[in-house]
C-alpha positions in Angstrom: 50.7 6.2 26.2 52.5 9.3 24.6 52.0 11.7 27.2 51.6 12.0 30.9 49.4 15.0 32.1 50.3 17.4 34.6 47.7 19.3 36.9 48.7 22.3 35.1 46.6 20.9 32.0 49.7 21.0 29.8 51.3 18.2 28.4 54.9 16.5 28.6 55.6 16.7 25.0 57.9 13.9 24.3 56.7 13.1 20.7 60.4 12.9 19.9 60.9 9.2 21.2 57.7 8.4 19.0 59.8 9.1 16.0 61.4 12.1 16.0 59.2 13.9 13.9 60.6 17.3 13.9 60.5 17.6 10.2 56.4 17.2 10.1 55.1 19.9 7.3 53.9 23.1 8.9 49.9 23.5 8.7 48.6 24.9 5.8 47.3 27.7 7.8 49.4 30.2 9.5 51.0 29.1 12.7 53.1 31.0 15.4 55.1 29.3 18.1 57.7 30.5 20.8 60.6 28.4 22.4 62.2 29.3 25.5 65.3 27.7 26.9 66.1 28.7 30.5 69.5 27.6 31.0 71.9 28.2 34.1 73.8 30.8 32.3 71.5 32.1 29.7 68.0 32.5 28.5 67.4 31.9 24.8 64.3 32.6 23.0 63.1 32.5 19.6 59.7 33.1 17.5 58.9 30.8 14.5 55.9 31.5 12.0 54.8 29.1 9.3 52.7 29.5 6.5 52.3 26.7 4.0 55.5 25.1 3.7 57.4 28.2 4.7 59.0 28.5 8.0 60.1 31.9 9.0 62.1 32.9 12.3 60.8 36.1 13.3 62.5 36.8 16.4 65.4 35.3 18.4 68.0 36.4 21.3 69.9 35.6 24.2 70.2 37.4 27.7 72.4 36.2 30.6 70.7 35.0 33.5 70.9 37.2 36.6 70.7 34.9 39.7 69.3 37.6 42.0 66.2 38.6 39.9 63.2 36.4 39.8 62.9 34.2 36.7 59.6 35.9 35.7 60.8 39.4 35.8 63.8 38.3 33.5 61.5 36.9 31.2 59.1 39.5 30.8 61.6 42.0 30.1 63.5 39.8 27.5 60.2 38.9 25.8 59.4 42.5 25.5 63.0 43.4 24.0 62.7 40.5 21.6 59.4 41.6 20.1 57.6 38.3 20.7 53.8 38.6 19.6 52.5 35.4 21.5 52.3 34.9 24.9 52.2 31.0 24.8 55.5 29.3 25.1 57.1 26.0 25.1 59.8 25.2 27.9 62.3 22.5 28.5 63.7 20.7 31.4 66.8 18.8 32.2 68.9 17.4 34.8 68.6 15.2 37.7 64.8 15.3 37.7 65.0 13.9 34.3 65.6 10.1 33.6 65.8 8.1 30.2 66.2 4.5 30.1 66.7 2.2 27.1 65.0 -1.2 28.5 64.6 -4.6 26.9 61.3 -6.5 27.5 59.7 -9.8 26.2 57.7 -8.8 23.2 54.4 -8.3 23.8 51.5 -5.9 22.0 51.1 -2.3 22.8 48.2 -3.0 24.7 49.7 -5.6 27.1 52.6 -3.4 27.7 50.4 -0.3 28.4 48.8 -2.4 31.2 51.9 -3.5 32.8 54.2 -0.4 32.4 52.6 1.5 35.5 53.9 -1.5 37.5 57.1 -2.2 35.8 58.3 1.3 35.3 59.2 1.9 39.2 61.8 -0.7 39.4 63.9 1.3 36.5 63.5 4.5 38.4 65.2 6.3 41.2 62.0 8.1 42.1 58.4 6.7 43.2 55.8 6.5 40.1 53.5 8.8 41.8 56.0 11.8 41.6 56.9 11.7 37.8 55.3 12.4 34.5 55.9 9.2 32.5 56.3 8.5 28.9 57.5 5.5 26.6 58.0 4.4 23.1 58.2 0.7 21.7 61.1 1.1 19.6 60.5 -1.0 16.6 63.8 0.3 14.9 66.1 -0.8 17.7 69.0 -2.9 16.4 69.2 -4.6 20.1 65.8 -6.3 20.1 65.2 -9.7 18.2 62.2 -11.8 17.2 61.4 -12.5 20.8 62.3 -9.2 22.6 61.7 -5.5 22.1 63.2 -2.0 23.2 61.2 0.3 25.3 62.5 4.0 25.8 61.1 5.2 29.1 61.3 8.7 29.9 60.3 10.4 33.5 60.3 13.5 34.7 59.7 14.7 38.2 56.3 16.0 38.7 57.6 18.7 41.2 60.4 19.6 38.6 57.9 20.5 36.1 55.6 22.4 38.3 58.4 24.5 39.7 59.5 25.6 36.0 55.9 26.5 35.4 55.3 28.3 38.4 58.6 30.4 37.8 57.3 31.7 34.5 53.8 32.1 34.9 54.1 35.5 37.0 55.6 36.8 33.8 52.1 36.6 32.0 53.4 34.1 29.7 51.4 30.9 29.1 53.0 27.3 29.1 51.7 25.6 26.4 54.5 22.4 26.3 57.2 21.4 28.3 60.0 19.0 26.7 63.4 17.8 27.4 66.3 19.8 26.3 67.9 16.9 24.4 64.8 16.0 22.6 64.3 19.7 21.5 67.8 19.7 20.2 67.4 16.8 18.0 64.0 18.1 17.1 65.7 21.0 15.5 68.5 18.8 14.1 66.1 16.7 12.0 64.3 19.8 10.6 67.8 21.0 9.4 69.6 17.6 8.5 66.5 15.3 7.6 69.2 13.0 6.1 69.9 11.9 9.7 66.8 9.7 9.4 68.7 7.3 7.3 71.8 7.2 9.4 73.4 6.7 12.9 74.3 10.1 13.9 75.5 11.5 17.3 74.8 14.8 18.8 76.6 16.6 21.7 75.3 19.8 23.3 78.0 21.7 25.4 76.0 23.5 27.9 77.3 25.8 30.8 76.4 23.2 33.5 76.7 19.9 31.8 77.4 17.9 28.4 74.6 15.6 27.0 75.4 13.1 24.5 72.6 11.6 22.4 72.9 9.0 19.5 70.1 8.5 17.0 69.7 5.4 15.1 67.5 5.9 11.6 65.7 8.8 13.2 65.2 7.4 16.9 66.8 8.0 20.1 69.3 5.0 20.9 71.3 6.5 23.5 71.4 9.5 26.0 73.8 10.6 28.5 74.6 13.6 30.8 78.2 14.3 31.6 78.6 16.7 34.6 81.1 18.7 32.8 80.2 21.9 31.2 81.7 25.4 30.4 81.7 26.8 33.8 83.6 23.8 34.9 86.5 24.7 32.3 86.2 28.4 33.4 86.7 27.6 36.7 89.6 25.3 36.3 91.5 27.9 33.8 91.1 30.5 36.6 92.4 28.2 39.2 95.2 26.7 37.4 96.4 29.9 35.8 95.5 32.3 38.8 93.7 34.6 36.8 90.3 36.5 36.7 87.1 35.1 35.9 86.9 37.5 32.8 90.2 36.4 31.7 89.5 32.9 32.1 86.5 33.1 29.9 88.5 34.8 27.2 91.0 32.1 27.2 88.4 29.5 26.7 86.7 31.3 24.0 89.7 32.5 22.2 89.3 32.2 18.3 93.0 30.3 18.2 94.7 29.3 21.2 98.7 28.8 20.5 100.9 26.2 22.1 101.7 27.1 25.6 100.7 26.9 29.1 97.2 28.1 28.6 96.6 25.8 25.9 98.1 23.0 27.9 95.7 23.5 30.8 92.6 23.6 28.3 93.6 20.4 26.6 94.2 18.7 30.0 90.8 19.5 31.2 89.1 18.7 27.8 90.8 15.4 27.8 88.9 14.2 30.7 85.6 15.3 28.9 86.5 13.6 25.7 87.3 10.3 27.7 83.7 10.2 28.9 82.4 10.9 25.5 84.6 8.2 24.2 83.4 5.5 26.9 79.8 6.5 26.2 80.4 5.8 22.6 82.1 2.5 23.1 79.3 1.7 25.5 76.8 2.3 23.0 78.6 0.1 20.4 78.7 -2.6 23.2 74.9 -2.4 23.6 74.1 -2.0 20.0 76.5 -4.7 18.3 74.6 -4.9 15.1 74.4 -1.0 14.4 76.6 0.7 11.9 79.3 3.0 12.8 78.2 6.5 14.0 78.7 8.6 10.9 79.2 12.1 12.6 78.7 14.1 15.7 77.0 17.4 15.5 77.7 19.8 18.1 76.1 23.0 19.8 76.0 24.8 22.9 77.6 28.0 24.2 80.6 25.7 25.3 81.1 24.5 21.7 82.8 27.9 20.9 85.7 26.8 22.6 88.3 26.7 19.8 90.5 23.8 21.5 87.2 21.5 22.0 86.5 21.9 18.3 89.8 21.4 17.1 90.2 18.3 19.1 87.1 16.8 19.6 87.0 14.6 16.6 90.5 13.2 16.6 89.7 12.3 20.4 86.5 10.2 19.7 87.7 9.2 16.3 84.5 10.3 14.8 83.9 13.3 12.2 82.2 16.5 14.1 80.1 19.1 12.4 78.9 22.4 13.6 75.5 23.1 12.2 73.1 26.0 11.9 69.5 25.2 13.1 68.3 28.2 11.2 69.7 27.4 7.8 66.6 26.3 6.3 64.5 28.8 7.7 63.6 32.3 6.3 64.3 35.2 8.5 61.8 37.9 9.5 62.5 41.6 8.8 63.9 42.1 12.4 66.9 39.5 11.6 69.8 39.2 9.2 72.2 36.2 8.7 75.4 38.0 9.7 74.0 39.4 13.1 72.7 35.9 13.8 76.3 34.0 13.7 77.2 34.4 17.3 73.7 33.1 18.4 73.8 30.0 16.3 75.5 27.4 19.0 72.7 28.7 21.6 69.7 28.3 19.5 69.0 24.4 18.9 66.9 24.2 22.1 64.7 27.0 21.7 64.2 26.4 18.0 63.4 22.6 18.5 60.8 23.8 21.2 59.1 26.3 18.9 59.1 23.8 15.7 57.3 21.4 18.1 53.8 22.9 18.2 53.8 24.5 14.7 
């Protein structure tokens, strides 16, 4: 079972757990796809076109979310300003309504597992099986399994959360083609940009406004994922409280290109050290669960919060793994409406929307 069907007639596209096939060749005929990432702080969208083996980023942009305005109204305005040509969009979800489990079962055939999963799944979920869209993958590449066992990646999303997302978008005139998970979309974009990750053990961290998501991939398959309840908004609030400054000044401090030694930097470092400790604990947990795995070669980072200069300076030394920033547009051509220089400030925000758009090319 690679997808659970919702009553809206679209699918939870979770093929990433099937093999993270982000870099599948674009179809020979022309294709066009839009990815929309509707986050807590920003709406980020992109439109990608393909022709043969040529992939072109035609349009992309970002807009701040306005809490008092209906999402559909914001999307209608945003898509119009971006110049998107298609009305079909791919969306993503994350948060408490999404569960990813990495489970060990006695070895059995795919057919045997398919017949038992509906009965087995509920014991591993915080929701009733009737409330979720369910997907799974038997991970043949897992270093945790032996000759008598197998690892299964189980993914569940609350049906109500998916339907709520779709209903919030439909009045804009957009048609939802697919719904994926934020972290899977990010890794989808990463594999397209860094195909060699399929031969390595790599980490990925998305530093968002509301939370931070860690994912580790083993030879191209998701092996570990965790959400940490600390994001850019939390750091801004902490700076504001500790230094008694305005929201705007706290945000400026957080995103300073260089923060010298002093009270401001000390406050930021103390706050970030808590996050670094959680990331390090997660990495150690992964190693404890995967004792035969090779070491994580590097962590790729993205998200608006990753622009914090102190974070990018200290992360590698705190978790003792090299850290790399990356550009999900690097291997794409740009359409006439875009240029590399103007695109630079957007790069940390783009992985989810690009991964979503790539999914259905």
